[in-house]
Backbone as a chain_set.jsonl record, in Angstrom:
{"seq": "MNRNFIFAFILLATLSMVNAIPLQKRAAQFLPCPISPAPDLLSVKINPDPPIAGKSESFTISGKLHEDITPATLLAIAFGDVSNPPNPLEPPFVMPACGGKGELSCPVKAGTSFTIKVDSVPVPAFLPPVYGIGVAIGVPTGNPKDPITAFGCAYTIISNSGATGPSPDSYPIASLVTDTLDAHPTI", "coords": {"N": [[-35.824, 31.499, -28.444], [-35.784, 28.859, -27.422], [-33.264, 28.062, -28.386], [-31.54, 29.714, -26.949], [-32.037, 28.785, -24.368], [-31.156, 26.097, -24.598], [-28.456, 26.562, -25.252], [-27.605, 27.871, -22.884], [-28.027, 25.801, -21.048], [-26.19, 23.817, -21.98], [-23.805, 25.243, -21.657], [-23.764, 25.621, -18.832], [-23.72, 22.914, -18.015], [-21.242, 22.108, -19.081], [-19.479, 23.799, -17.655], [-19.977, 22.82, -15.084], [-18.947, 20.203, -15.277], [-16.226, 20.717, -15.792], [-15.55, 22.003, -13.438], [-15.836, 19.894, -11.659], [-13.723, 18.183, -12.189], [-10.7, 17.228, -10.739], [-7.942, 19.404, -10.124], [-5.391, 18.621, -9.379], [-3.939, 15.453, -9.15], [-4.432, 13.177, -6.53], [-1.951, 11.678, -4.755], [-1.207, 8.468, -3.368], [-0.734, 8.419, 0.063], [1.609, 7.159, 2.102], [1.806, 6.005, 5.392], [3.14, 5.724, 8.808], [3.025, 2.443, 10.209], [0.56, 1.502, 12.541], [1.513, -0.218, 14.746], [2.905, -2.074, 17.499], [6.035, -3.001, 18.777], [6.871, 0.194, 17.361], [7.743, 0.086, 14.014], [10.376, 1.219, 11.723], [9.622, 3.892, 9.449], [8.768, 3.363, 6.1], [9.416, 4.687, 2.86], [7.192, 4.811, 0.263], [6.321, 4.441, -3.094], [3.871, 4.122, -5.602], [2.838, 2.723, -8.758], [0.594, 2.078, -11.298], [-1.162, 4.862, -9.805], [-4.155, 5.488, -8.437], [-4.047, 1.887, -7.694], [-4.97, -0.563, -10.223], [-7.558, -2.807, -10.438], [-6.938, -6.276, -10.796], [-4.666, -5.976, -12.351], [-1.046, -5.489, -12.68], [1.098, -3.987, -10.248], [3.565, -1.505, -9.66], [6.048, -1.054, -7.237], [8.081, 1.15, -5.398], [10.243, 1.078, -2.884], [11.791, 2.647, -0.222], [14.244, 3.773, 2.201], [15.72, 4.064, 5.519], [16.804, 1.76, 7.821], [16.813, 0.579, 11.242], [17.783, -1.891, 11.586], [19.749, -4.583, 10.181], [19.488, -5.543, 6.741], [19.223, -8.673, 5.559], [19.898, -11.842, 3.815], [17.809, -13.359, 4.897], [15.767, -11.606, 5.345], [12.498, -10.448, 4.651], [10.294, -8.969, 2.218], [7.055, -7.849, 2.333], [3.936, -7.327, 0.805], [0.677, -6.312, 1.112], [-2.774, -6.332, 0.249], [-5.796, -5.175, 1.545], [-9.188, -5.418, 2.709], [-10.602, -2.897, 4.52], [-12.809, -2.938, 6.133], [-14.871, -3.587, 9.036], [-14.756, -6.617, 10.602], [-11.322, -6.259, 9.504], [-10.102, -7.693, 6.443], [-7.829, -9.726, 4.596], [-7.416, -9.298, 1.091], [-6.239, -10.999, -0.723], [-3.667, -13.563, -0.578], [-0.629, -12.246, 0.829], [1.9, -10.578, -1.153], [5.062, -11.822, -1.203], [8.574, -11.647, -0.943], [12.186, -12.098, -1.036], [13.905, -9.462, 0.623], [16.344, -8.589, -0.228], [18.827, -9.505, -2.674], [17.126, -10.707, -4.436], [14.485, -10.278, -6.821], [14.296, -7.565, -6.455], [16.522, -5.994, -6.938], [18.308, -5.198, -4.947], [21.325, -5.506, -3.272], [22.587, -7.93, -0.989], [24.421, -7.922, 2.111], [22.533, -5.23, 3.679], [23.584, -2.757, 5.693], [22.468, -1.583, 8.908], [21.058, 1.676, 9.1], [21.865, 2.469, 6.6], [20.941, 3.923, 3.532], [18.473, 2.601, 1.334], [16.941, 1.216, -1.637], [14.278, -0.524, -3.003], [12.955, -1.969, -5.846], [10.027, -3.175, -7.18], [8.379, -4.637, -9.753], [6.143, -6.16, -10.482], [3.766, -6.673, -8.828], [0.911, -8.411, -8.092], [-2.357, -7.083, -8.309], [-5.349, -7.465, -6.49], [-8.215, -8.991, -8.088], [-10.652, -7.932, -7.45], [-11.376, -4.892, -5.954], [-12.462, -3.405, -3.035], [-14.705, -0.626, -2.178], [-13.268, 0.944, -0.311], [-9.996, 0.372, 0.626], [-6.943, -1.035, 1.952], [-3.351, -0.783, 1.693], [-0.564, -2.446, 2.706], [2.888, -2.355, 3.45], [5.707, -4.112, 4.368], [8.879, -4.767, 5.873], [10.801, -7.311, 7.175], [11.705, -10.024, 9.43], [11.053, -13.541, 9.4], [9.357, -15.207, 12.095], [8.607, -17.773, 12.722], [6.457, -18.303, 14.266], [3.098, -18.955, 14.056], [1.074, -17.251, 15.025], [2.256, -14.767, 15.183], [3.807, -14.103, 12.67], [5.892, -12.556, 11.515], [8.525, -10.34, 12.278], [8.387, -7.087, 12.002], [10.552, -4.584, 10.912], [10.484, -2.408, 9.359], [7.909, -0.486, 7.973], [4.891, 0.569, 6.287], [1.725, 2.041, 5.458], [-1.28, 2.623, 3.55], [-4.52, 4.034, 3.012], [-6.939, 3.662, 0.586], [-9.497, 4.999, -1.434], [-11.929, 4.177, -3.926], [-12.353, 6.489, -5.314], [-9.939, 7.616, -5.39], [-9.04, 9.144, -3.308], [-7.097, 9.404, -0.332], [-6.919, 8.237, 3.022], [-5.626, 9.172, 6.081], [-6.065, 8.271, 8.701], [-5.429, 6.046, 11.215], [-7.167, 5.417, 13.237], [-9.639, 5.467, 12.104], [-9.808, 3.245, 10.5], [-9.229, -0.148, 11.115], [-6.278, -0.801, 10.761], [-4.069, -2.018, 11.982], [-5.096, -4.453, 12.84], [-5.622, -5.494, 10.325], [-3.042, -5.957, 9.277], [-2.091, -7.884, 11.132], [-4.127, -9.87, 10.907], [-3.864, -10.546, 8.192], [-1.326, -11.699, 8.119], [-1.768, -13.779, 9.93], [-3.7, -15.241, 8.55], [-2.265, -16.181, 6.434], [0.092, -17.967, 7.127], [2.403, -18.943, 5.944], [4.375, -17.231, 5.158]], "CA": [[-35.874, 31.282, -27.018], [-35.309, 27.509, -27.156], [-31.822, 28.008, -28.637], [-30.871, 30.345, -25.806], [-32.155, 27.866, -23.246], [-30.255, 24.969, -24.867], [-27.092, 27.076, -25.135], [-27.336, 28.102, -21.459], [-27.944, 24.492, -20.408], [-24.912, 23.205, -22.376], [-22.749, 26.021, -21.015], [-23.755, 25.28, -17.409], [-23.283, 21.523, -17.881], [-19.801, 22.089, -19.346], [-18.807, 24.414, -16.507], [-20.09, 21.899, -13.95], [-18.002, 19.102, -15.477], [-14.869, 21.242, -15.63], [-15.371, 22.273, -12.015], [-15.776, 18.627, -10.938], [-12.457, 17.509, -12.458], [-9.677, 17.757, -9.839], [-6.789, 20.008, -10.788], [-4.207, 17.835, -9.076], [-4.207, 14.082, -8.767], [-3.982, 12.884, -5.176], [-1.1, 10.493, -4.676], [-1.36, 7.695, -2.143], [0.176, 8.861, 1.119], [1.929, 6.05, 2.988], [2.003, 6.465, 6.764], [3.71, 4.701, 9.695], [2.098, 1.406, 10.653], [0.206, 1.66, 13.954], [1.755, -1.454, 15.478], [3.876, -1.902, 18.576], [6.803, -1.757, 18.789], [6.764, 0.935, 16.099], [8.852, -0.111, 13.075], [10.793, 2.398, 10.963], [8.738, 4.252, 8.342], [9.266, 3.175, 4.742], [8.896, 5.577, 1.823], [6.631, 3.927, -0.762], [5.683, 5.038, -4.271], [3.217, 3.093, -6.405], [2.503, 3.099, -10.125], [-0.219, 3.288, -11.344], [-1.713, 5.349, -8.557], [-4.368, 4.319, -7.605], [-3.925, 0.591, -8.374], [-6.065, -1.015, -11.083], [-7.929, -4.174, -10.079], [-6.584, -7.326, -11.73], [-3.434, -5.653, -13.089], [0.174, -5.495, -11.869], [1.462, -2.708, -9.647], [4.991, -1.304, -9.391], [6.339, -0.443, -5.949], [9.44, 1.585, -5.101], [10.307, 1.17, -1.428], [13.106, 3.135, 0.192], [14.328, 4.226, 3.584], [16.851, 3.674, 6.362], [16.285, 0.949, 8.917], [17.684, 0.389, 12.403], [18.194, -3.299, 11.549], [20.38, -5.005, 8.932], [18.711, -6.319, 5.773], [20.035, -9.854, 5.25], [19.163, -12.758, 2.928], [16.623, -13.889, 5.578], [14.774, -10.536, 5.469], [11.43, -10.525, 3.655], [9.448, -7.831, 1.863], [5.672, -8.306, 2.177], [2.988, -6.308, 0.361], [-0.659, -6.886, 1.261], [-3.967, -5.532, -0.016], [-6.824, -5.642, 2.454], [-10.453, -4.723, 2.923], [-10.468, -2.297, 5.843], [-14.077, -2.942, 6.854], [-14.704, -4.141, 10.372], [-13.314, -6.756, 10.803], [-10.542, -6.183, 8.265], [-9.795, -8.985, 5.826], [-6.932, -9.67, 3.436], [-8.107, -9.559, -0.172], [-5.53, -12.149, -1.288], [-2.429, -13.766, 0.177], [0.319, -11.159, 0.568], [3.038, -10.769, -2.052], [6.245, -11.934, -0.348], [9.822, -11.945, -1.648], [13.354, -11.663, -0.265], [14.111, -8.012, 0.531], [17.576, -8.35, -0.979], [19.316, -10.678, -3.383], [16.065, -11.257, -5.276], [14.067, -9.472, -7.964], [14.226, -6.155, -6.106], [17.764, -5.326, -7.331], [19.067, -4.753, -3.782], [22.357, -6.484, -2.924], [22.695, -8.265, 0.435], [23.538, -7.355, 3.129], [22.462, -3.772, 3.805], [23.81, -2.46, 7.108], [21.536, -0.664, 9.565], [21.372, 3.086, 8.912], [22.228, 2.714, 5.207], [19.79, 4.144, 2.646], [18.255, 1.532, 0.36], [15.759, 1.296, -2.5], [13.847, -1.794, -3.595], [11.953, -1.772, -6.898], [9.291, -4.391, -7.512], [7.561, -4.215, -10.894], [5.026, -7.028, -10.871], [2.944, -7.094, -7.695], [-0.466, -8.556, -8.577], [-3.433, -6.388, -7.6], [-6.527, -8.337, -6.481], [-9.178, -8.787, -9.173], [-11.719, -7.077, -6.915], [-10.986, -3.934, -4.917], [-13.664, -2.812, -2.444], [-14.727, 0.842, -2.259], [-12.157, 1.458, 0.499], [-9.082, -0.726, 0.927], [-5.626, -0.63, 2.428], [-2.148, -1.443, 1.197], [0.485, -2.47, 3.715], [4.208, -2.773, 2.984], [6.535, -4.371, 5.544], [10.163, -5.453, 5.744], [11.094, -7.93, 8.461], [12.209, -11.399, 9.436], [10.057, -14.496, 9.878], [9.563, -15.652, 13.475], [8.255, -19.177, 12.875], [5.264, -18.355, 15.101], [1.942, -18.668, 13.206], [0.287, -16.142, 15.578], [3.015, -13.534, 14.936], [4.749, -14.717, 11.73], [6.99, -11.716, 11.051], [8.918, -9.185, 13.078], [8.581, -5.995, 11.039], [11.365, -3.455, 11.363], [10.148, -1.308, 8.462], [6.505, -0.682, 7.611], [4.088, 1.727, 5.882], [0.416, 1.658, 4.936], [-2.15, 3.683, 3.055], [-5.927, 3.704, 2.793], [-7.328, 4.216, -0.713], [-10.887, 4.809, -1.84], [-11.999, 4.072, -5.385], [-12.326, 7.823, -5.907], [-8.547, 8.045, -5.428], [-8.667, 9.873, -2.099], [-6.476, 8.582, 0.697], [-7.254, 8.638, 4.381], [-4.492, 8.858, 6.919], [-6.377, 8.025, 10.096], [-5.48, 4.646, 11.617], [-8.296, 5.221, 14.13], [-10.83, 5.289, 11.289], [-9.779, 1.907, 9.939], [-8.392, -0.985, 11.977], [-5.181, -1.291, 9.925], [-3.203, -2.912, 12.747], [-5.73, -5.766, 12.746], [-5.458, -5.962, 8.953], [-1.694, -6.512, 9.157], [-2.041, -9.104, 11.929], [-5.021, -10.868, 10.322], [-3.292, -10.985, 6.924], [-0.229, -12.614, 8.407], [-2.347, -14.97, 10.548], [-4.423, -16.001, 7.529], [-1.293, -16.729, 5.492], [1.275, -18.155, 7.972], [3.543, -19.517, 5.228], [5.391, -16.238, 4.803]], "C": [[-35.34, 29.896, -26.657], [-33.808, 27.393, -27.359], [-31.049, 28.614, -27.473], [-30.896, 29.428, -24.585], [-31.199, 26.68, -23.411], [-28.801, 25.403, -24.718], [-26.711, 27.281, -23.663], [-27.181, 26.775, -20.719], [-26.609, 23.814, -20.717], [-23.749, 23.925, -21.704], [-22.64, 25.682, -19.529], [-23.285, 23.846, -17.178], [-21.778, 21.41, -18.091], [-19.031, 22.675, -18.173], [-18.864, 23.511, -15.281], [-19.102, 20.751, -14.074], [-16.571, 19.564, -15.269], [-14.583, 21.498, -14.162], [-15.225, 20.979, -11.216], [-14.46, 17.892, -11.14], [-11.391, 18.082, -11.535], [-8.488, 18.31, -10.623], [-5.525, 19.196, -10.562], [-4.633, 16.453, -8.623], [-3.67, 13.853, -7.365], [-3.177, 11.598, -5.182], [-1.369, 9.778, -3.356], [-0.3, 8.139, -1.145], [0.387, 7.694, 2.074], [2.36, 6.598, 4.34], [2.627, 5.365, 7.616], [2.645, 3.698, 10.131], [1.827, 1.565, 12.148], [0.319, 0.346, 14.72], [2.836, -1.192, 16.52], [4.738, -3.149, 18.671], [6.801, -1.131, 17.394], [7.97, 0.669, 15.207], [9.211, 1.195, 12.374], [9.824, 2.623, 9.8], [9.449, 4.028, 7.015], [8.66, 4.241, 3.841], [8.452, 4.691, 0.666], [5.991, 4.763, -1.861], [5.076, 3.893, -5.073], [2.888, 3.647, -7.781], [1.805, 1.913, -10.783], [-0.793, 3.621, -9.97], [-3.044, 6.024, -8.86], [-4.232, 3.02, -8.404], [-5.176, 0.247, -9.183], [-6.324, -2.487, -10.78], [-7.553, -5.154, -11.183], [-5.321, -7.087, -12.535], [-2.231, -5.801, -12.163], [0.499, -4.083, -11.413], [2.974, -2.669, -9.445], [5.141, -0.575, -8.065], [7.801, -0.043, -5.909], [9.467, 1.878, -3.61], [11.706, 1.624, -1.051], [13.059, 3.566, 1.645], [15.655, 3.883, 4.209], [16.263, 2.926, 7.542], [17.301, 0.866, 10.05], [18.148, -1.06, 12.526], [18.859, -3.58, 10.21], [19.358, -5.721, 8.049], [19.629, -7.437, 5.311], [19.274, -10.746, 4.273], [17.9, -13.352, 3.564], [15.495, -12.861, 5.683], [13.769, -10.607, 4.318], [10.777, -9.165, 3.434], [8.051, -8.394, 1.637], [4.79, -7.121, 1.798], [1.604, -6.947, 0.385], [-1.731, -5.857, 0.929], [-5.053, -6.067, 0.905], [-8.053, -4.766, 2.471], [-10.409, -4.187, 4.351], [-11.801, -2.171, 6.579], [-13.84, -3.58, 8.223], [-15.408, -5.48, 10.448], [-12.573, -6.694, 9.467], [-10.196, -7.577, 7.752], [-8.791, -8.802, 4.709], [-7.721, -9.995, 2.179], [-7.525, -10.771, -0.878], [-4.334, -12.422, -0.391], [-1.437, -12.646, -0.144], [1.383, -11.566, -0.447], [4.278, -10.754, -1.165], [7.442, -12.31, -1.199], [10.986, -11.586, -0.737], [13.563, -10.156, -0.456], [15.389, -7.675, -0.221], [18.021, -9.65, -1.631], [18.274, -11.32, -4.282], [15.775, -10.345, -6.446], [14.105, -7.97, -7.697], [15.491, -5.366, -6.364], [18.583, -4.8, -6.16], [20.048, -5.851, -3.403], [22.41, -6.678, -1.417], [24.15, -8.185, 0.877], [23.525, -5.838, 3.039], [22.557, -3.478, 5.299], [22.764, -1.472, 7.633], [22.0, 0.774, 9.373], [21.771, 3.458, 7.5], [20.955, 2.906, 4.379], [19.687, 3.006, 1.637], [17.025, 1.851, -0.474], [15.505, -0.082, -3.088], [12.774, -1.46, -4.622], [11.34, -3.124, -7.237], [8.272, -4.008, -8.578], [6.309, -5.044, -11.145], [4.257, -7.564, -9.665], [1.5, -7.211, -8.187], [-1.462, -7.82, -7.676], [-4.64, -7.325, -7.614], [-7.513, -7.974, -7.595], [-10.347, -7.914, -8.734], [-11.139, -6.184, -5.832], [-12.26, -3.314, -4.351], [-13.622, -1.284, -2.529], [-13.613, 1.513, -1.452], [-11.29, 0.27, 0.881], [-7.738, -0.165, 1.367], [-4.534, -1.393, 1.722], [-1.116, -1.331, 2.306], [1.77, -2.994, 3.114], [5.075, -2.944, 4.223], [7.825, -5.068, 5.144], [10.477, -6.016, 7.12], [11.61, -9.338, 8.303], [11.118, -12.33, 9.955], [10.403, -14.969, 11.291], [9.34, -17.146, 13.644], [7.011, -19.368, 13.727], [4.047, -18.013, 14.238], [1.072, -17.517, 13.719], [0.945, -14.79, 15.316], [4.138, -13.89, 13.963], [5.935, -13.861, 11.299], [7.254, -10.611, 12.071], [9.257, -8.082, 12.093], [9.489, -4.94, 11.649], [11.307, -2.292, 10.389], [8.734, -1.532, 7.97], [5.874, 0.64, 7.188], [2.751, 1.209, 5.362], [-0.284, 2.881, 4.376], [-3.563, 3.137, 2.949], [-6.337, 4.409, 1.504], [-8.812, 3.973, -0.93], [-10.907, 4.769, -3.361], [-12.053, 5.422, -6.066], [-10.907, 8.356, -5.972], [-8.118, 8.806, -4.198], [-8.038, 8.917, -1.097], [-6.854, 9.116, 2.059], [-6.17, 8.235, 5.344], [-4.818, 8.385, 8.321], [-6.411, 6.546, 10.435], [-6.626, 4.378, 12.583], [-9.578, 4.963, 13.35], [-10.933, 3.872, 10.75], [-8.833, 1.056, 10.777], [-7.242, -1.619, 11.2], [-4.257, -2.237, 10.682], [-3.773, -4.326, 12.711], [-5.587, -6.341, 11.351], [-4.096, -6.609, 8.781], [-1.618, -7.837, 9.887], [-2.891, -10.202, 11.305], [-4.493, -11.402, 8.996], [-2.194, -12.002, 7.176], [-0.732, -13.884, 9.077], [-3.022, -15.861, 9.513], [-3.477, -16.688, 6.554], [0.03, -16.97, 6.214], [2.494, -18.706, 7.242], [4.603, -18.5, 4.881], [6.509, -16.226, 5.813]], "O": [[-34.553, 29.75, -25.722], [-33.136, 26.701, -26.593], [-30.018, 28.082, -27.063], [-29.907, 29.309, -23.862], [-30.511, 26.304, -22.463], [-27.999, 24.684, -24.121], [-25.615, 26.903, -23.248], [-26.308, 26.638, -19.862], [-25.962, 23.29, -19.811], [-22.81, 23.283, -21.234], [-21.537, 25.477, -19.023], [-22.529, 23.59, -16.241], [-21.106, 20.689, -17.353], [-18.031, 22.101, -17.743], [-17.899, 23.442, -14.519], [-18.482, 20.361, -13.084], [-15.784, 18.866, -14.63], [-13.477, 21.231, -13.693], [-14.548, 20.973, -10.187], [-14.113, 17.042, -10.32], [-11.18, 19.295, -11.53], [-8.085, 17.756, -11.646], [-4.682, 19.092, -11.453], [-5.557, 16.296, -7.824], [-2.565, 14.292, -7.046], [-3.681, 10.546, -5.575], [-1.716, 10.406, -2.356], [0.884, 8.222, -1.473], [-0.538, 7.283, 2.775], [3.165, 7.525, 4.426], [2.648, 4.204, 7.208], [1.501, 4.07, 10.389], [2.758, 1.743, 12.934], [-0.665, -0.143, 15.275], [3.582, -0.218, 16.431], [4.207, -4.26, 18.648], [6.737, -1.831, 16.384], [9.098, 0.985, 15.585], [8.449, 2.162, 12.421], [9.277, 1.673, 9.24], [10.59, 4.452, 6.83], [7.517, 4.65, 4.04], [9.245, 3.907, 0.145], [5.215, 5.679, -1.588], [5.68, 2.829, -5.211], [2.686, 4.848, -7.962], [2.38, 0.825, -10.823], [-0.891, 2.761, -9.095], [-3.044, 7.072, -9.506], [-4.291, 3.034, -9.634], [-6.28, 0.697, -8.878], [-5.415, -3.314, -10.856], [-7.811, -4.903, -12.361], [-4.943, -7.939, -13.338], [-2.376, -6.19, -11.004], [0.21, -3.108, -12.107], [3.587, -3.679, -9.1], [4.443, 0.404, -7.803], [8.668, -0.805, -6.337], [8.806, 2.799, -3.131], [12.694, 1.05, -1.509], [11.991, 3.707, 2.24], [16.594, 3.468, 3.53], [15.33, 3.404, 8.187], [18.499, 1.059, 9.841], [18.84, -1.408, 13.484], [18.578, -2.908, 9.218], [18.475, -6.418, 8.547], [20.689, -7.182, 4.739], [18.13, -10.447, 3.932], [17.009, -13.803, 2.844], [14.38, -13.212, 6.07], [14.144, -10.8, 3.161], [10.716, -8.329, 4.336], [7.876, -9.314, 0.838], [4.884, -6.048, 2.394], [1.378, -7.985, -0.236], [-1.62, -4.681, 1.273], [-5.214, -7.28, 1.034], [-7.984, -3.552, 2.278], [-10.198, -4.953, 5.291], [-11.92, -1.399, 7.53], [-12.742, -4.05, 8.52], [-16.636, -5.48, 10.361], [-13.132, -7.036, 8.424], [-10.021, -8.515, 8.53], [-8.877, -7.837, 3.951], [-8.593, -10.864, 2.193], [-8.248, -11.495, -1.562], [-4.012, -11.604, 0.471], [-1.409, -12.151, -1.271], [1.719, -12.743, -0.579], [4.52, -9.78, -0.453], [7.351, -13.176, -2.068], [10.806, -10.849, 0.232], [13.415, -9.64, -1.564], [15.504, -6.591, -0.792], [17.647, -10.742, -1.204], [18.525, -12.388, -4.84], [16.676, -9.716, -7.001], [13.959, -7.18, -8.629], [15.544, -4.178, -6.044], [19.494, -4.003, -6.382], [19.651, -7.003, -3.229], [22.294, -5.718, -0.655], [25.04, -8.373, 0.047], [24.391, -5.233, 2.407], [21.703, -3.906, 6.076], [22.248, -0.638, 6.888], [23.193, 1.063, 9.469], [21.995, 4.634, 7.213], [20.004, 2.136, 4.512], [20.7, 2.509, 1.146], [16.176, 2.649, -0.076], [16.417, -0.725, -3.608], [11.807, -0.762, -4.32], [12.044, -4.087, -7.541], [7.407, -3.163, -8.346], [5.481, -4.649, -11.965], [4.116, -8.776, -9.504], [0.923, -6.226, -8.649], [-1.411, -7.924, -6.451], [-4.933, -7.924, -8.649], [-7.629, -6.813, -7.989], [-10.961, -7.233, -9.555], [-10.489, -6.663, -4.903], [-13.057, -2.754, -5.103], [-12.6, -0.716, -2.913], [-13.076, 2.538, -1.871], [-11.791, -0.727, 1.401], [-7.441, 1.015, 1.18], [-4.745, -2.496, 1.219], [-0.832, -0.234, 2.788], [1.757, -3.964, 2.356], [5.174, -2.031, 5.042], [7.856, -5.857, 4.2], [10.427, -5.296, 8.118], [11.914, -9.791, 7.199], [10.349, -11.959, 10.842], [11.573, -15.114, 11.644], [9.829, -17.736, 14.607], [6.554, -20.499, 13.894], [3.958, -16.895, 13.731], [0.395, -16.867, 12.923], [0.255, -13.774, 15.235], [5.297, -13.974, 14.368], [6.903, -14.398, 10.761], [6.33, -10.033, 12.643], [10.29, -8.132, 11.425], [9.243, -4.457, 12.754], [12.005, -1.295, 10.572], [8.383, -2.648, 7.587], [6.268, 1.704, 7.666], [2.656, 0.078, 4.885], [0.068, 4.019, 4.684], [-3.771, 1.931, 2.814], [-6.111, 5.609, 1.348], [-9.325, 2.89, -0.65], [-9.991, 5.277, -4.009], [-11.825, 5.511, -7.272], [-10.673, 9.424, -6.538], [-6.931, 9.095, -4.048], [-8.414, 7.746, -1.029], [-7.082, 10.314, 2.225], [-5.823, 7.057, 5.419], [-3.891, 8.113, 9.084], [-7.321, 5.841, 9.997], [-7.029, 3.226, 12.741], [-10.499, 4.323, 13.857], [-12.036, 3.357, 10.566], [-7.738, 1.507, 11.113], [-7.225, -2.833, 10.998], [-3.713, -3.168, 10.088], [-3.024, -5.292, 12.569], [-5.443, -7.554, 11.198], [-3.993, -7.691, 8.203], [-1.132, -8.821, 9.328], [-2.439, -11.341, 11.182], [-4.654, -12.586, 8.701], [-2.139, -13.044, 6.522], [-0.191, -14.962, 8.829], [-2.93, -17.086, 9.585], [-3.851, -17.673, 5.917], [1.003, -16.261, 5.954], [3.53, -18.919, 7.871], [5.65, -18.873, 4.351], [7.456, -15.451, 5.677]]}, "num_chains": 1, "name": "protein.A"}
């Protein structure tokens, strides 16, 4: 009797674990940034997905913009806590969008497809249970209150379980972008 009970318990526990494992991994879904005026949507792929705290992340950013990408154009990648109020987790990763480590030659004319690969974006050592990643391409304005004019942008919300949430109304991502740039006006 005890053997049957133990066997049934192990069988049920095994079936429960198998049922709990997702069949397909959910990839981070990058969405248009909810800022005004609305910048062009960037296509963003990350690896590993989801990011691992304290490690490096690879980003592949592509798209077509309505503005030229010149040597003055910057690529900014920011990780932020999306609690209320949102806070940047670290200063954003900023580099030239072309002519730098991203393998994109300058200039890129408006309407031309482009791809930027960045292999060593540092991930913050601590990632909260729910956080956002914002990716923007734009030009610096020199204004500390509005330091960059973004003409390409995308964001995602990631939970530590790997699920992504697309609702900008659920998390104040627009404030995250603004607060990140305000907190780090040197970009």
